[in-house]
C-alpha positions in Angstrom: -13.7 -15.3 -15.6 -11.4 -14.2 -18.5 -8.6 -12.6 -16.5 -5.3 -13.2 -18.1 -1.8 -12.1 -17.1 1.7 -12.8 -18.0 4.6 -13.4 -15.6 7.3 -11.2 -17.1 9.8 -12.1 -14.4 12.6 -14.6 -15.1 11.4 -16.8 -12.1 8.3 -18.8 -11.1 5.5 -17.3 -9.1 3.1 -18.8 -6.6 -0.6 -17.8 -6.5 -2.8 -18.6 -3.5 -6.5 -17.7 -3.3 -8.9 -17.4 -0.4 -12.4 -16.2 0.3 -13.0 -13.8 3.1 -16.7 -13.0 3.5 -17.7 -11.5 0.2 -14.1 -10.9 -1.0 -12.0 -13.1 -3.2 -8.3 -12.6 -2.4 -5.3 -13.6 -4.3 -1.8 -13.6 -2.8 1.0 -13.6 -5.4 4.5 -14.6 -4.4 7.7 -14.3 -6.4 11.4 -13.6 -6.1 12.7 -10.2 -5.2 14.1 -8.0 -7.9 14.8 -4.4 -8.4 11.3 -3.6 -9.7 8.7 -1.9 -7.6 5.0 -1.8 -8.7 2.4 0.7 -7.6 -1.3 0.7 -8.5 -3.4 3.8 -8.7 -7.2 3.3 -8.6 -9.6 1.9 -9.4 -11.2 5.0 -10.9 -14.9 4.6 -11.8 -16.5 6.6 -14.5 -19.5 6.6 -17.0 -21.8 5.0 -14.3 -25.3 4.6 -15.6 -28.6 4.4 -13.7 -28.9 0.7 -14.6 -25.7 -0.1 -12.7 -23.4 -0.5 -15.7 -20.1 1.4 -15.5 -16.5 1.7 -16.6 -13.4 1.7 -14.5 -9.7 1.8 -14.9 -6.5 1.6 -12.9 -2.9 2.7 -13.6 0.1 0.4 -13.0 3.4 2.1 -12.5 6.6 0.1 -12.7 9.7 1.6 -11.1 13.2 0.3 -11.9 16.1 1.6 -9.7 13.7 4.3 -8.3 12.8 5.7 -11.7 9.5 5.3 -13.5 10.2 2.7 -16.2 6.7 2.0 -17.4 3.1 3.2 -16.9 0.1 1.2 -18.2 -3.7 1.9 -18.0 -6.1 -1.1 -17.7 -9.7 -0.5 -18.6 -12.8 -2.6 -17.6 -16.4 -2.4 -18.7 -19.1 -3.7 -16.3 -22.6 -4.5 -17.6 -25.7 -3.9 -15.7 -26.2 -6.5 -12.9 -28.9 -9.1 -13.4 -32.2 -8.1 -11.8 -32.9 -9.6 -8.4 -35.6 -12.2 -8.4 -38.5 -11.2 -6.1 -39.4 -13.5 -3.2 -42.8 -14.8 -4.1 -43.8 -14.7 -0.4 -43.4 -10.9 -0.3 
């Protein structure tokens, strides 16, 4: 709901979204440049019995085949809301 990102390229980008079953998929299109981006993760940790957990992924940006930048993105997930019981059960 509060995802934000910045287009740090000199050109426009196109974002298309679609739903495939229970997955929300975003396709992002832009102009080719010399950068290559790789993602490692997600890595889950600190998972609690109530379903809350933390996770992170690492973004690596390569320029001319060399690692130019590495960033870690952390997320905190609260416990999911309890499921309502079916009164007919």
